[in-house]
N, C-alpha and C positions, 0 to 999 in steps of 0.2 A: 548401139547403133539408133539413130530417129532417124525414121521414116521420112524421106521428101515424096510427096504423091504428086504422080504422074497423071493428072487432068485434076478434076474436083472430086473427091471421095465421100460417101455419105458421111454426115459428122460421127454419127454412131461407130463408124467401122475404124474410126481413127484413133479410135480409143479398145478398141478389143483385143487381147490380149497378145494376137499374132504379132504386133505390132507393138506394143510396148519394151522398153526394157524391165526388168524382170526385178532391179534394185533401184530405190530413189538415192542411198544414203553410202557415199564412199565407204570403207571400208572391208575387211574380213566377211565372208557369204560361206550360206554352207557349199554351196555347188554354182557350178557357171553353166550353162545349154547352149552356148554356141562362143564361136570365135569371130566373130564381127570386126570385133576390136580388141585384139588379144597380143599379151603380152608374154612370153614362154620366157620364161629363166634359163640362162644352158645348163645350168643341173639337172632341172628336169628332162630335156632336150639327150642330154648323156645317159641319163640313167633309164632311157624309157627305150623299151625293147621295138624295134624296126621291123616292118614298117610302122611306122607312125600311126597313121590312119589305117584302118581297117577297111579292106574293098569292097568288102560285104555291104558298107553302106553306101557305096559308089550314086545309087539309083534312088536312096530312100533318103538318104542325106542323114545326118547325126552321130555322122563316123566321128566329126569336133567332140561332139558330146560325149562320146564314149570316149575319144581319146582322155578329155579332160577328166571323167568318171576313173578310168585306167590308173591317169598320176597320181590321184586324191586317194584311193585305193593303196598307192603306194608308201601316202603320208605325206605331198605334197598339197602344200594349202593354196584356197583361189582368194582372191577380194576385187573388189569392184570400185570404180574410178568415174564416178557420178560425171564426173568433168571433163573426160577423156571420148568426148562425141564427133562421131563418124556418124556421116549423112548418108543415105542410103535411098534410091528413087527407088520408088514400087511404081514398076507398070500398071498402067490400068487392067489389063489381065489377072493382075492379083487383089482388086477389088472388087472381087465380086463374091456373091454368098457359095458358089459353088468351089471355087479357090479356096476361101478362109473355113470353111465345111472340111476339105478336105486338108488342110493345111492342120485344122485341130485334132482331125481320127490321126495325121500322119503324127504329132507329136503323142497322143499318148501310145499310137503303136511303137514308136521309137521308146517312149518312156520303158514300156514294160520289157521289149529287148532289152537296154542297156539294165534295167532291172536285175533280169534273170543273168545277165555275163559276169555284174557285181556280187551278184548272191552264188552265186556258180558250185562255190567250195564249200560254202554250206551246207551243212546235211539239209535242215530243214528251207534252204534258200529258194527250192520251187515254191514250196508250200507258201510260203510268207511272201513270194512275191503274186501269187493265185489271192492269199488274202486280202494284200496291200489293194489290188485291184480289185475284188470284190468289192472291199470298204468303200473305193471312190465311186463304185455304181451305185453303192448302196443311199450315198451322200449325194449323189449325183444332182434330183429333182429336189432338192432342198437348197442346194448351192444356182439349181436353176432359179428356182422363186426366189431366192435372194438377189439372185442380179437381176434378174429382173426387173422388181422393185427398186434397187439403186439404178438402172442402167438405163430403163425402158425400151431395151434393147433386144430384139427374140435372136438375134444371129450372136452379139455377146451374150446375153446369157443360156446360150446353149452352147457353149466351150467346156465347163465341166462335163456335161453330157456327151461330149465329142468325146472327151479325152478318156473318160471312161470307156464308152462303145470301142475306141481306138485300140486302149488297153486286152477288152475281150475279145476284140479280133486277130490280133497280136498272139492271143493264145493259141490261138486255130491257125495260127503261118500265114497270117495275112500280110502284105509287106505294101506299103502303100510306096508303090517307083515314081513320084513326082519330079524326080529330076531325070527319069528316062526319055523326057519330051524335052529337049532344052528351052523349046519356047514356054513353056510350062512353069 
């Protein structure tokens, strides 16, 4: 999905990770993070248990990411088609410090929730997810400084910090229900 901003966004926000595609090249990828423009093979749908989307993600979003992760756990693969562009209008209320910060925290929270589900059958899965969260938290200040030097944007540079904080908050039961209010 390529964002089409409704109004004039601040230039640095256009390059913020919540608006950028995850990959630039066409080909196999390790993971897909959303279904904004997704083709699913019939075999995937016939072999995945229903309901496909878990209702636990209704107000937080991430049900599509969870579905993709579960399909990958069953051995299905993912690929990216850089030329398959869909344009998405981004309303002005989503180009604000507050909304972008909340979305980045939500991305971290969802990342931890989905990782816990993915590792649930592993004996050390919970500990490994905690360790991953801890390592992201430890790396966040360095990643912040590197992004700040590269982009010059405080909000853009804070993204790894928000991801780490969202993951930590998730460990204590926090759920960012960004879709409970449809106007958000």
